[in-house]
Backbone bond lengths (Angstrom), bond angles and torsions (degrees), N, CA, C in turn:
res aa  C-N    CA-C-N  psi(-1)  N-CA   C-N-CA  omega(-1)  CA-C   N-CA-C  phi
1 M - - - 1.467 - - 1.525 109.48 -
2 N 1.296 114.62 145.94 1.455 120.28 179.50 1.510 110.58 -107.78
3 R 1.315 115.51 142.52 1.448 119.34 179.49 1.521 110.55 -106.44
4 I 1.325 116.62 139.97 1.454 121.95 177.67 1.521 108.83 -73.38
5 H 1.304 116.84 132.42 1.462 119.94 175.83 1.525 109.42 -73.95
6 E 1.307 115.91 134.99 1.459 120.27 -175.12 1.524 112.56 -65.88
7 N 1.345 117.63 -23.12 1.470 119.97 -176.74 1.523 112.91 -95.91
8 K 1.323 116.71 15.14 1.464 119.91 -176.20 1.514 112.36 -59.62
9 F 1.319 118.65 -32.82 1.456 121.81 -172.67 1.526 112.48 -105.05
10 V 1.337 116.85 17.84 1.466 119.08 -178.36 1.519 110.69 -64.73
11 Q 1.347 116.90 -44.33 1.447 120.69 179.96 1.524 109.95 -82.10
12 P 1.324 118.77 114.12 1.469 120.65 -175.78 1.518 112.66 -69.65
13 Q 1.311 115.74 145.56 1.454 122.35 173.79 1.519 105.97 -126.72
14 M 1.318 116.62 79.79 1.451 121.88 -170.01 1.519 111.72 -82.19
15 F 1.306 115.37 144.05 1.456 121.81 174.20 1.523 107.96 -93.59
16 T 1.331 116.64 130.84 1.466 120.24 -172.54 1.519 112.52 -108.09
17 G 1.325 117.62 22.05 1.460 121.29 179.86 1.510 112.23 -87.02
18 P 1.347 116.98 -149.81 1.473 121.42 -177.99 1.522 112.30 -59.77
19 K 1.320 116.14 160.89 1.461 121.65 -177.02 1.517 111.75 -59.93
20 I 1.326 115.36 137.69 1.455 122.93 -175.85 1.522 109.38 -116.87
21 S 1.332 115.63 138.55 1.460 121.76 171.69 1.520 108.65 -118.25
22 V 1.317 115.76 127.14 1.460 121.42 173.89 1.521 107.50 -104.51
23 C 1.323 116.67 123.08 1.460 121.67 -177.06 1.520 109.89 -103.53
24 M 1.326 115.25 118.99 1.462 121.27 -179.18 1.524 109.67 -125.54
25 A 1.328 115.88 126.18 1.465 121.57 175.06 1.527 107.27 -104.88
26 T 1.320 116.90 117.39 1.461 119.77 -175.51 1.524 112.12 -108.95
27 Y 1.326 114.20 151.07 1.464 121.26 172.26 1.523 108.59 -161.86
28 N 1.316 115.74 114.11 1.467 122.06 179.74 1.526 111.66 47.76
29 G 1.319 115.02 51.16 1.467 120.36 -177.86 1.514 113.90 -109.89
30 A 1.305 117.43 26.50 1.463 121.70 -172.94 1.524 112.93 -57.67
31 K 1.299 117.90 -32.52 1.460 120.92 -172.56 1.522 112.90 -68.19
32 Y 1.340 117.68 -33.01 1.456 120.26 -171.96 1.528 114.82 -123.11
33 V 1.311 118.60 -10.23 1.459 120.07 -168.65 1.529 112.81 -65.08
34 E 1.317 118.35 -34.15 1.460 119.26 -179.26 1.521 111.66 -64.94
35 A 1.324 117.58 -45.69 1.466 120.93 179.06 1.525 110.75 -60.95
36 Q 1.320 117.09 -40.95 1.453 119.88 178.20 1.520 111.46 -64.11
37 L 1.309 116.79 -47.65 1.462 120.06 -178.95 1.528 111.76 -61.30
38 R 1.305 117.65 -38.97 1.468 119.72 179.10 1.528 111.18 -65.56
39 S 1.325 117.09 -36.29 1.462 119.74 178.15 1.521 111.57 -68.81
40 V 1.326 116.56 -27.97 1.473 121.13 178.52 1.525 110.30 -81.26
41 L 1.316 117.15 -49.39 1.461 121.46 -176.82 1.523 112.10 -57.51
42 A 1.318 117.34 -33.16 1.461 121.32 -179.34 1.519 112.55 -62.26
43 Q 1.346 117.45 -19.96 1.463 121.24 -177.25 1.519 113.29 -105.35
44 L 1.315 117.72 -0.49 1.459 121.21 -177.46 1.517 111.57 -100.34
45 G 1.339 115.21 148.85 1.451 120.91 175.18 1.518 111.33 -84.60
46 P 1.325 117.22 176.35 1.467 121.01 -176.05 1.518 114.12 -66.32
47 N 1.335 118.61 -21.53 1.464 121.29 -178.04 1.528 113.21 -100.91
48 D 1.321 116.51 2.30 1.460 120.16 178.25 1.526 109.92 -83.47
49 E 1.330 115.82 176.48 1.462 119.32 -175.74 1.517 111.51 -147.76
50 I 1.319 114.39 153.08 1.463 121.92 167.85 1.528 106.59 -116.43
51 V 1.314 115.65 117.04 1.460 121.86 -179.01 1.524 108.16 -98.75
52 I 1.311 116.64 116.91 1.465 121.38 -176.89 1.524 109.67 -120.77
53 F 1.322 114.66 129.15 1.460 120.53 168.06 1.523 106.91 -116.25
54 D 1.318 115.46 118.82 1.460 119.96 179.06 1.522 108.92 -91.95
55 D 1.332 115.21 131.69 1.467 120.71 -172.73 1.531 111.61 -90.81
56 H 1.343 114.33 53.28 1.465 121.42 175.15 1.541 111.10 63.27
57 S 1.355 115.09 53.06 1.456 120.48 179.65 1.527 111.34 -62.67
58 T 1.318 115.08 150.43 1.464 120.38 177.40 1.528 111.51 -107.82
59 D 1.328 117.30 5.08 1.458 120.80 176.76 1.531 109.45 -112.04
60 D 1.326 118.40 -157.90 1.468 122.53 -175.01 1.528 113.60 -92.98
61 T 1.329 117.55 20.18 1.466 120.15 -177.39 1.527 112.18 -52.01
62 V 1.306 117.77 -52.70 1.468 121.43 -175.61 1.519 111.08 -65.32
63 N 1.317 117.87 -41.43 1.465 120.82 178.99 1.523 111.59 -62.31
64 I 1.320 116.61 -39.11 1.463 119.93 178.66 1.518 110.40 -66.36
65 I 1.329 117.03 -42.08 1.467 120.71 178.11 1.527 110.27 -60.76
66 K 1.312 116.67 -46.85 1.463 120.67 -178.78 1.522 111.96 -66.59
67 S 1.316 117.04 -30.15 1.468 120.39 -178.46 1.524 112.35 -66.04
68 L 1.322 118.01 -19.40 1.460 120.92 177.13 1.523 111.59 -69.51
69 S 1.324 116.57 -23.76 1.475 122.77 175.44 1.523 112.36 50.99
70 D 1.305 116.31 44.41 1.462 120.55 179.12 1.523 108.33 -104.81
71 P 1.328 118.43 123.20 1.471 120.80 -177.03 1.516 114.19 -65.45
72 R 1.320 117.12 -13.08 1.472 119.97 178.92 1.521 111.83 -79.33
73 I 1.324 117.62 -11.18 1.453 122.02 -179.34 1.518 109.76 -94.25
74 R 1.342 116.16 124.78 1.463 121.63 173.66 1.524 107.80 -115.79
75 V 1.306 117.04 113.66 1.456 120.20 -176.73 1.520 110.53 -117.20
76 S 1.327 115.89 133.62 1.463 123.30 176.33 1.524 107.58 -126.00
77 I 1.325 115.90 153.57 1.460 121.17 -177.27 1.519 109.09 -118.33
78 N 1.323 116.46 125.98 1.461 120.70 176.94 1.525 110.13 -71.11
79 G 1.319 115.63 145.11 1.457 120.23 179.55 1.522 113.35 -69.07
80 C 1.336 115.81 -22.49 1.461 121.37 176.73 1.516 107.38 -152.29
81 N 1.315 115.50 170.10 1.451 120.22 -179.02 1.529 109.56 -77.31
82 I 1.350 116.74 123.12 1.465 121.26 -176.78 1.527 112.62 -114.30
83 G 1.311 118.10 -3.40 1.453 120.92 179.47 1.523 112.41 91.70
84 H 1.327 116.60 156.72 1.464 120.12 -171.27 1.521 113.29 -69.60
85 V 1.341 119.19 -30.89 1.463 119.96 -179.79 1.522 110.64 -66.10
86 R 1.328 117.39 -49.90 1.469 120.71 179.28 1.526 110.86 -66.49
87 N 1.331 115.90 -32.27 1.458 118.79 -179.60 1.524 110.86 -68.32
88 F 1.338 117.13 -43.25 1.458 119.35 175.98 1.529 110.88 -65.68
89 E 1.311 117.29 -33.75 1.455 120.07 176.62 1.523 110.75 -59.93
90 K 1.330 116.98 -42.39 1.455 120.83 177.92 1.530 111.07 -64.02
91 C 1.325 116.41 -40.91 1.465 119.98 178.73 1.521 111.42 -61.83
92 I 1.326 116.03 -47.83 1.461 120.70 -178.55 1.528 110.49 -63.39
93 T 1.316 117.00 -39.10 1.462 121.48 178.76 1.521 111.34 -62.35
94 A 1.319 116.69 -38.29 1.468 121.44 -175.65 1.523 113.27 -83.00
95 A 1.326 117.83 -13.47 1.461 121.09 -175.58 1.523 111.46 -64.65
96 K 1.332 116.05 139.53 1.462 121.86 -177.58 1.526 113.05 -111.08
97 G 1.311 117.60 -3.02 1.452 120.87 -174.56 1.508 114.35 -83.59
98 Q 1.321 115.62 164.30 1.461 121.62 176.04 1.525 110.62 -76.55
99 F 1.334 116.00 -32.75 1.457 121.52 177.27 1.518 108.94 -117.83
100 I 1.335 116.15 132.26 1.457 122.18 -174.59 1.526 109.02 -116.41
101 F 1.320 115.78 123.63 1.461 122.34 177.72 1.519 108.75 -108.03
102 L 1.322 116.95 134.85 1.455 121.52 172.43 1.524 108.79 -89.72
103 C 1.323 115.74 142.83 1.457 119.23 -171.38 1.523 110.06 -145.43
104 D 1.332 116.63 125.75 1.454 120.58 172.69 1.526 109.67 -80.12
105 Q 1.307 116.49 167.00 1.461 121.00 -173.42 1.528 113.30 -88.44
106 D 1.320 118.39 -3.80 1.455 119.11 -169.03 1.521 115.25 -134.50
107 D 1.340 118.71 10.38 1.457 121.06 178.71 1.524 109.95 -94.94
108 I 1.329 116.21 -172.72 1.457 123.22 173.81 1.526 108.18 -132.82
109 W 1.329 116.96 124.10 1.459 120.58 178.04 1.513 109.88 -79.20
110 E 1.335 116.02 137.17 1.452 120.84 174.86 1.525 109.73 -77.25
111 T 1.321 116.13 146.39 1.458 121.13 176.85 1.527 109.98 -58.70
112 G 1.330 116.80 133.80 1.456 122.28 179.41 1.514 114.42 90.98
113 R 1.320 117.38 1.33 1.472 120.89 -178.35 1.528 111.70 -59.10
114 V 1.318 116.90 -49.83 1.465 121.18 -175.34 1.525 110.65 -61.80
115 E 1.321 116.37 -49.35 1.461 120.01 -177.98 1.520 111.34 -62.31
116 L 1.321 117.48 -42.55 1.463 121.04 -179.17 1.517 111.58 -61.95
117 M 1.329 117.44 -49.17 1.456 120.02 -172.96 1.522 111.86 -70.36
118 I 1.328 116.92 -36.80 1.463 119.11 177.00 1.522 110.71 -69.39
119 S 1.322 117.00 -41.41 1.466 119.24 -179.87 1.524 110.97 -63.30
120 E 1.338 117.72 -33.48 1.465 120.52 177.23 1.528 110.89 -66.13
121 M 1.315 117.09 -42.07 1.467 119.85 179.05 1.515 111.23 -65.12
122 I 1.323 116.32 -40.94 1.468 120.06 -179.23 1.531 110.55 -69.67
123 R 1.314 116.29 -45.98 1.470 121.18 -176.42 1.517 111.95 -61.95
124 Y 1.334 117.20 -40.83 1.465 121.00 -174.99 1.526 112.32 -103.06
125 D 1.315 116.49 8.26 1.461 122.23 176.19 1.526 111.14 50.92
126 C 1.327 115.78 51.02 1.455 120.51 178.89 1.528 109.11 -119.45
127 K 1.320 115.82 164.31 1.462 120.83 -173.93 1.526 113.33 -104.60
128 A 1.333 117.46 -3.53 1.466 119.87 179.11 1.513 108.82 -151.04
129 V 1.324 115.29 150.87 1.454 120.87 179.15 1.520 108.33 -143.18
130 V 1.330 115.03 144.01 1.464 120.88 175.25 1.523 107.47 -132.17
131 S 1.317 115.59 135.43 1.454 120.16 -176.14 1.519 111.14 -100.35
132 N 1.317 114.87 172.29 1.453 121.80 176.44 1.529 109.82 -61.38
133 L 1.300 116.13 139.35 1.467 121.82 177.64 1.524 107.38 -126.68
134 S 1.328 116.55 83.60 1.456 119.38 -173.48 1.522 113.47 -139.19
135 V 1.332 117.47 6.04 1.466 120.46 178.13 1.523 108.74 -119.61
136 F 1.321 115.88 126.92 1.462 121.09 -175.30 1.521 110.37 -126.80
137 I 1.316 115.70 148.49 1.458 121.32 176.25 1.520 108.94 -126.46
138 D 1.325 115.48 158.51 1.455 119.33 179.70 1.522 110.47 -97.73
139 E 1.313 117.07 -168.95 1.459 121.49 -175.50 1.527 112.71 -64.85
140 N 1.340 117.11 -20.05 1.461 121.46 -177.74 1.525 112.87 -106.66
141 N 1.330 116.60 17.82 1.466 124.02 177.58 1.528 114.00 72.23
142 Y 1.319 118.13 17.10 1.458 120.64 175.96 1.528 109.84 -87.21
143 T 1.335 115.40 137.00 1.463 120.39 176.61 1.522 110.05 -68.73
144 I 1.329 115.71 132.97 1.461 121.56 179.66 1.522 107.23 -102.02
145 K 1.303 116.49 91.33 1.456 120.68 -174.11 1.520 112.08 -68.59
146 S 1.298 117.70 -28.67 1.458 120.50 -176.24 1.520 112.99 -70.00
147 L 1.351 116.59 -10.76 1.455 119.47 -177.47 1.527 112.98 -106.86
148 L 1.337 117.14 16.22 1.459 119.24 177.28 1.525 108.79 -63.85
149 I 1.336 115.66 129.67 1.463 120.57 -178.03 1.516 110.21 -131.56
150 D 1.310 115.94 164.61 1.457 121.98 172.85 1.513 108.32 -63.53
151 K 1.343 117.76 144.29 1.465 119.65 -171.92 1.521 111.94 -60.02
152 I 1.324 119.11 -60.55 1.464 120.07 178.34 1.529 112.10 -154.82
153 R 1.333 116.28 -0.63 1.462 120.79 -179.23 1.529 111.21 54.55
154 A 1.294 115.48 41.51 1.459 121.44 176.26 1.524 108.07 -120.97
155 S 1.334 117.26 168.71 1.461 120.21 -176.09 1.514 111.10 -131.87
156 H 1.341 114.75 161.59 1.456 120.94 -174.59 1.529 113.30 -61.46
157 G 1.313 116.61 -49.60 1.452 119.20 -171.15 1.512 115.69 -100.71
158 S 1.325 116.90 -9.31 1.464 120.28 -175.24 1.525 110.51 -90.23
159 F 1.328 116.55 67.46 1.465 120.35 -173.69 1.528 111.83 -63.67
160 W 1.334 116.35 -48.42 1.459 118.88 179.14 1.519 110.55 -67.37
161 G 1.326 116.52 -34.97 1.452 119.81 175.89 1.522 111.90 -61.79
162 N 1.335 115.79 -40.15 1.461 119.67 177.61 1.523 111.01 -63.39
163 I 1.322 116.10 -41.69 1.465 120.31 179.94 1.521 111.05 -63.85
164 I 1.322 115.90 -42.66 1.463 119.64 179.03 1.531 110.35 -64.49
165 R 1.329 116.36 -42.29 1.468 119.46 179.01 1.524 111.18 -64.15
166 M 1.321 116.84 -35.33 1.465 119.36 175.87 1.514 110.38 -63.42
167 F 1.323 116.35 -44.08 1.466 120.45 -179.68 1.520 111.64 -62.41
168 L 1.341 116.13 -36.74 1.458 120.49 -178.36 1.526 112.67 -83.81
169 G 1.329 116.03 -3.55 1.455 119.58 179.84 1.511 113.84 78.22
170 R 1.316 117.81 20.33 1.464 121.76 -177.12 1.517 113.05 -98.44
171 T 1.289 116.98 -2.04 1.458 120.28 174.97 1.516 108.57 -148.83
172 G 1.304 115.76 147.68 1.457 119.98 -179.28 1.506 110.96 -134.86
173 Y 1.300 116.99 141.29 1.460 122.56 176.34 1.525 108.56 -110.39
174 F 1.316 115.95 140.03 1.456 121.22 -179.52 1.525 109.21 -119.67
175 G 1.336 115.65 127.83 1.459 120.44 -176.04 1.512 113.63 -59.20
176 C 1.318 117.75 -31.83 1.460 120.70 -178.39 1.524 112.24 -61.91
177 A 1.330 117.92 -18.19 1.460 122.49 -179.43 1.523 112.33 -104.09
178 M 1.342 118.03 11.13 1.456 121.35 -171.22 1.524 113.28 -116.02
179 A 1.335 114.62 152.59 1.461 123.05 169.49 1.520 107.22 -146.37
180 F 1.332 116.69 155.79 1.462 119.30 179.86 1.519 110.34 -152.82
181 H 1.327 114.55 160.57 1.462 121.97 178.44 1.523 109.23 -78.51
182 A 1.323 115.80 146.91 1.470 120.30 -178.31 1.524 111.89 -60.21
183 D 1.334 118.37 -24.10 1.464 121.00 178.65 1.529 112.05 -60.37
184 L 1.336 116.60 -28.33 1.460 120.30 -178.32 1.527 111.85 -75.02
185 R 1.317 116.38 -13.94 1.458 120.52 -174.30 1.525 112.23 -63.64
186 R 1.311 118.00 -31.22 1.465 119.37 -177.85 1.527 112.01 -68.58
187 F 1.328 116.50 -19.50 1.455 120.46 175.21 1.529 111.30 -93.78
188 I 1.316 116.85 -24.52 1.466 121.55 -178.80 1.522 111.28 -79.93
189 L 1.335 115.92 -42.16 1.465 121.01 -174.03 1.527 112.00 -97.74
190 P 1.330 116.59 145.52 1.468 126.05 -9.59 1.511 111.26 -73.86
191 I 1.332 116.33 153.26 1.455 120.53 176.80 1.526 108.74 -74.71
192 P 1.321 118.44 122.64 1.476 120.42 -176.41 1.527 111.89 -61.60
193 H 1.290 116.48 153.33 1.458 120.93 178.98 1.528 112.02 -75.64
194 T 1.320 117.04 -6.21 1.463 120.77 172.71 1.527 111.65 -77.18
195 V 1.333 116.57 -10.07 1.464 121.64 -173.90 1.522 110.62 -91.20
196 E 1.332 116.09 128.05 1.455 121.54 177.22 1.530 112.45 -98.96
197 C 1.317 117.01 -20.83 1.466 121.45 -178.86 1.529 108.78 -131.76
198 H 1.317 117.08 113.15 1.465 120.37 -177.84 1.517 111.80 -62.01
199 D 1.341 117.63 -34.28 1.454 120.44 -177.92 1.530 111.47 -68.52
200 H 1.335 117.24 -38.69 1.468 119.95 175.25 1.526 110.50 -63.95
201 W 1.317 116.77 -39.31 1.460 120.65 179.35 1.525 110.72 -62.32
202 I 1.311 117.26 -45.47 1.465 120.98 179.72 1.524 109.97 -64.85
203 A 1.334 117.24 -41.69 1.464 120.48 178.84 1.526 111.50 -64.52
204 M 1.335 116.79 -40.86 1.466 119.99 176.87 1.520 110.44 -60.91
205 T 1.329 115.95 -45.73 1.460 120.50 -178.97 1.518 111.09 -60.52
206 A 1.332 117.02 -47.15 1.464 120.62 -178.34 1.519 111.66 -65.63
207 N 1.319 117.38 -38.25 1.465 119.41 178.67 1.519 111.75 -70.22
208 F 1.329 117.14 -38.41 1.463 119.74 175.15 1.526 110.69 -61.10
209 K 1.310 116.23 -37.27 1.465 121.10 179.37 1.526 112.48 -80.57
210 R 1.339 116.12 -2.26 1.464 121.85 -179.79 1.527 111.22 57.21
211 T 1.308 115.37 45.83 1.459 119.59 -175.25 1.524 112.09 -139.46
212 M 1.332 117.21 28.36 1.460 121.97 177.53 1.525 110.17 -100.60
213 R 1.328 116.06 130.36 1.461 122.14 177.88 1.526 109.01 -113.05
214 H 1.342 116.99 133.63 1.456 122.06 178.06 1.524 108.73 -109.46
215 V 1.317 117.38 130.89 1.462 120.98 178.94 1.520 109.24 -116.77
216 D 1.320 115.40 148.17 1.459 121.14 -175.21 1.528 113.15 -83.71
217 Q 1.333 117.12 -20.28 1.447 119.33 -175.98 1.530 112.16 -70.70
218 V 1.319 115.06 146.78 1.464 121.87 173.53 1.527 108.01 -82.43
219 T 1.331 117.43 128.63 1.466 120.28 -177.46 1.525 113.21 -119.44
220 L 1.316 116.99 -0.19 1.462 119.45 176.65 1.509 109.22 -157.39
221 R 1.327 113.80 160.79 1.459 121.06 172.07 1.517 106.86 -107.87
222 R 1.301 115.80 115.72 1.455 122.07 -176.29 1.528 109.62 -83.19
223 R 1.324 115.54 123.96 1.458 118.82 -179.09 1.525 110.37 -89.37
224 L 1.313 115.35 129.11 1.457 121.29 177.43 1.523 109.51 -107.13
225 H 1.311 115.61 126.44 1.456 120.86 177.90 1.518 108.92 -155.27
226 A 1.295 116.82 176.86 1.469 121.47 -170.94 1.515 113.35 -64.38
227 N 1.349 118.37 -23.91 1.461 120.47 -172.91 1.520 114.10 -108.15
228 N 1.339 118.09 18.10 1.461 119.88 178.32 1.522 111.32 -56.25
229 F 1.364 115.93 138.30 1.464 119.76 173.55 1.518 109.89 -62.59
230 T 1.354 116.32 -47.56 1.447 121.61 -176.18 1.514 109.17 -116.50
231 P 1.309 119.56 116.46 1.459 121.29 179.60 1.514 111.66 -67.97
232 L 1.345 115.95 166.31 1.454 120.20 179.04 1.509 111.61 -58.03
233 K 1.319 116.22 -44.95 1.461 120.44 175.21 1.522 108.19 -104.64
234 R 1.306 115.84 129.35 1.451 118.73 179.43 1.525 109.89 -59.90
235 R 1.311 116.55 147.82 1.446 118.56 172.56 1.522 108.30 -68.33
236 T 1.285 119.49 -175.47 1.460 122.15 -169.00 1.529 111.87 -72.38
237 F 1.339 114.63 50.11 1.464 120.75 -175.47 1.529 112.37 -62.89
238 H 1.346 115.92 -38.26 1.468 119.92 -176.29 1.526 111.94 -106.83
239 K 1.303 117.62 12.10 1.447 119.96 -171.79 1.526 113.14 -112.41
240 I 1.326 116.78 6.13 1.459 120.33 174.96 1.517 108.06 -131.44
241 A 1.312 116.24 164.28 1.466 120.82 -169.77 1.526 112.94 -67.69
242 K 1.335 118.07 -46.76 1.448 120.39 -173.14 1.529 113.44 -58.12
243 P 1.345 119.22 -48.92 1.464 118.63 178.68 1.519 113.41 -59.81
244 R 1.323 117.53 -33.87 1.461 119.08 178.94 1.523 111.09 -69.18
245 V 1.319 116.27 -36.76 1.463 119.37 175.13 1.526 109.96 -62.97
246 L 1.339 117.18 -42.13 1.457 121.29 178.29 1.530 110.64 -63.30
247 M 1.320 115.81 -38.03 1.457 119.27 178.99 1.520 111.30 -66.74
248 L 1.320 116.93 -39.96 1.463 120.21 175.75 1.520 110.62 -61.59
249 A 1.326 116.85 -39.39 1.465 120.64 176.62 1.520 110.26 -62.06
250 S 1.330 116.48 -39.15 1.466 120.33 178.02 1.517 111.13 -63.93
251 Y 1.344 117.21 -40.23 1.457 120.42 177.17 1.528 110.85 -58.63
252 L 1.324 116.19 -42.78 1.461 119.95 -179.47 1.523 111.08 -64.24
253 I 1.322 116.26 -37.93 1.468 120.08 178.38 1.519 110.34 -65.52
254 I 1.326 116.88 -42.50 1.466 120.45 178.33 1.527 110.47 -60.84
255 I 1.330 116.53 -45.67 1.470 119.96 179.90 1.518 110.68 -61.67
256 W 1.318 117.15 -41.86 1.459 120.76 178.68 1.529 111.13 -62.16
257 R 1.318 117.21 -43.95 1.466 120.00 178.56 1.519 110.92 -66.30
258 W 1.322 116.87 -36.01 1.439 121.69 178.32 1.534 110.21 -60.50
259 I 1.320 115.52 -41.18 1.474 120.38 -178.45 1.512 111.47 -74.72
260 T 1.325 117.50 -40.97 1.463 120.70 -171.07 1.517 114.30 -92.08
261 R 1.309 118.78 -15.44 1.474 120.09 -177.19 1.518 111.90 -112.62
């Protein structure tokens, strides 16, 4: 196993394009949040931002975030725990950037992630991008080679195929690997209460709009530990009747927004 060097992100590789918003929903993430934030901040310019809504943590998450004393970080604290879907919704709503990146509290961003994902959206004139998700680390920053998986088994041009595979549970999208243009927000927000996974909702919306780009490069190291919000393998989200009915309801909402907006 290989261990990530702690000083890997000391030298910044900032992207100097349009304003970027990184949306992070935190909850009891004190153990890893500083390392994640440092890996993100190293790639942001002086006018970019990290929008954080903390979901009423009971540990030192907020204090650690504030201790970084970086003016690009905007942190708010929820009065009560509202869950990760509503928390990400608040982050996305508050974002001011042209490009919005979703960010978990415990991963590590690879150098060049921001520039790569934005350049893909610009080059292919698309409104959303998802990167390869196949490198994982454990609680001690060691690479877990035995858990390398296919990114999402989705394709660039097969938008309806991707949607069908999502419905059948044969492909999964993870928010930590996604970014999108602010223009897509009017179709994403508000996130319906039928939605259990905000990342699936965003992926469905982008595929319905035929504007999702998939890239093969790895742009983050996903940390696996006992308290992950989203496990490596989704729970039986697509394998029982009720979630599929909810997903069909989400499709109808997307179509309605597509027609009316």
